[in-house]
C-alpha positions as CSV (number, residue, x, y, z in Angstrom):
1,X,80.9,84.2,209.8
2,X,80.8,81.3,207.2
3,X,77.4,81.9,207.0
4,X,78.2,85.4,206.2
5,X,80.5,85.0,203.2
6,X,78.6,82.3,201.9
7,X,76.0,84.7,201.6
8,X,78.8,87.8,200.4
9,X,80.0,85.0,197.9
10,X,76.4,84.0,196.3
11,X,75.7,87.6,196.2
12,X,79.1,88.7,194.3
13,X,77.6,85.6,191.7
14,X,74.2,87.1,191.5
15,X,75.7,90.7,190.5
16,X,78.3,89.0,188.1
17,X,75.5,86.8,186.2
18,X,73.0,90.0,186.4
19,X,76.3,92.5,185.1
20,X,77.0,89.6,182.5
21,X,73.2,89.1,181.2
22,X,73.2,92.8,180.9
23,X,76.0,93.7,178.5
24,X,74.6,89.9,176.2
25,X,71.3,91.9,175.8
26,X,73.4,95.2,175.1
27,X,75.6,93.7,172.7
28,X,72.5,92.0,170.9
29,X,70.3,95.2,170.6
30,X,73.3,97.1,169.5
31,X,74.0,94.7,166.8
32,X,70.5,94.2,165.2
33,X,69.7,96.2,162.0
34,X,67.0,98.6,161.7
35,X,64.2,97.2,160.3
36,X,63.6,98.8,156.0
37,X,60.2,100.5,155.7
38,X,57.8,98.8,154.0
39,X,58.4,100.9,150.9
40,X,62.1,100.1,150.9
41,X,61.0,96.1,151.3
42,X,58.6,96.2,148.0
43,X,61.3,98.5,146.4
44,X,64.2,95.4,146.9
45,X,61.7,92.5,146.6
46,X,60.3,93.1,143.2
47,X,61.1,94.9,140.2
48,X,58.1,97.7,141.0
49,X,59.4,101.0,140.9
50,X,57.8,103.0,144.0
51,X,56.4,106.3,142.7
52,X,55.3,109.0,145.4
53,X,52.0,109.3,146.7
54,X,52.2,113.0,145.2
55,X,52.1,111.6,141.7
56,X,48.5,110.6,142.4
57,X,45.6,113.2,143.2
58,X,42.0,112.3,144.3
59,X,38.9,114.2,142.9
60,X,35.4,114.0,143.6
61,X,35.3,111.5,146.9
62,X,32.3,110.7,148.2
63,X,30.6,107.6,149.6
64,X,27.3,105.9,149.9
65,X,25.7,102.7,151.4
66,X,25.2,98.8,150.0
67,X,21.3,98.5,150.0
68,X,21.4,96.4,153.0
69,X,23.5,99.1,154.4
70,X,26.2,97.0,155.9
71,X,29.0,98.3,153.1
72,X,30.0,101.7,152.4
73,X,31.1,102.4,149.3
74,X,33.7,105.0,148.6
75,X,33.5,106.6,144.7
76,X,35.9,109.2,143.2
77,X,38.5,109.6,140.6
78,X,42.4,109.5,140.8
79,X,44.5,111.3,138.9
80,X,47.7,110.0,137.7
81,X,50.3,112.8,137.3
82,X,52.9,111.0,135.4
83,X,53.6,109.2,131.9
84,X,53.7,105.8,133.7
85,X,50.9,103.2,133.7
86,X,50.3,102.6,137.8
87,X,49.8,99.1,138.5
88,X,48.4,99.4,142.0
89,X,48.2,102.0,144.5
90,X,47.5,101.1,148.2
91,X,45.4,103.8,150.0
92,X,43.7,103.8,153.5
93,X,40.0,105.3,153.7
94,X,39.7,107.0,156.5
95,X,36.0,107.5,158.2
96,X,35.0,110.9,160.3
97,X,32.2,111.9,162.2
98,X,30.3,115.1,162.3
99,X,32.9,116.6,164.5
100,X,35.5,115.5,162.4
101,X,36.9,112.8,164.7
102,X,38.5,110.0,162.8
103,X,36.0,106.8,163.7
104,X,37.6,104.2,162.0
105,X,39.8,103.6,158.7
106,X,40.4,100.8,156.2
107,X,43.7,99.8,153.5
108,X,42.0,99.0,149.9
109,X,44.2,99.3,146.6
110,X,43.1,100.7,143.3
111,X,44.3,99.4,140.2
112,X,45.2,99.9,136.6
113,X,45.5,103.4,136.8
114,X,46.1,104.8,133.4
115,X,49.3,107.3,132.6
116,X,48.8,111.4,132.3
117,X,46.7,111.7,129.1
118,X,45.0,108.5,128.8
119,X,42.6,108.4,131.2
120,X,38.8,107.5,131.2
121,X,37.6,110.1,132.8
122,X,36.8,114.1,131.6
123,X,40.6,114.8,132.0
124,X,43.6,113.2,131.0
125,X,45.4,110.3,133.4
126,X,41.7,110.4,135.6
127,X,40.4,107.1,136.3
128,X,36.9,106.8,138.2
129,X,37.2,103.9,141.1
130,X,34.7,102.6,143.8
131,X,36.0,101.0,146.7
132,X,33.8,98.6,149.1
133,X,34.6,98.6,152.8
134,X,33.9,95.8,154.9
135,X,31.4,96.2,157.6
136,X,31.6,97.7,160.6
137,X,31.2,101.7,160.3
138,X,28.7,103.2,162.1
139,X,26.0,104.6,159.6
140,X,24.6,107.1,162.6
141,X,28.1,108.1,162.9
142,X,29.7,108.7,159.6
143,X,30.0,111.9,158.0
144,X,33.0,112.3,155.8
145,X,35.6,110.5,154.2
146,X,39.1,111.1,153.8
147,X,41.4,109.0,151.2
148,X,45.2,108.7,151.9
149,X,47.7,107.3,149.2
150,X,50.4,105.2,151.2
151,X,52.3,103.1,148.3
152,X,51.9,103.4,144.4
153,X,53.6,100.6,142.5
154,X,54.4,100.4,138.5
155,X,55.7,97.5,136.8
């Protein structure tokens, strides 16, 4: 009988401790605040104004290879639809194969985008850009590129 009572007591102790740990974990997870998005962090950490990605439009996008075939150059024009000079736009270059399946992506920056009506291109607010990607994209597979705008900042 004594062994059975000790076992029951020990099991009760383990159940009690497990419940206590589970309760603590639940309280900690409930008290954690949801992490702010990168855009919200940028808004609060600097004096930069964050504009919408729709405030920019990409035109004439193309790609070519460096003479040594290591780097892919992505070129085009970016049109600023606002009356504000844009300091920086963070973009994602997406690489696609002949089946239009994504084979890679790379983040990059386009700096100093002139305000609407003051661009360097053939129409106001258009700025030519050339991005150089890191080695690693398979030249034989790459058939097209797309440019996705993530963040737009003005100071």
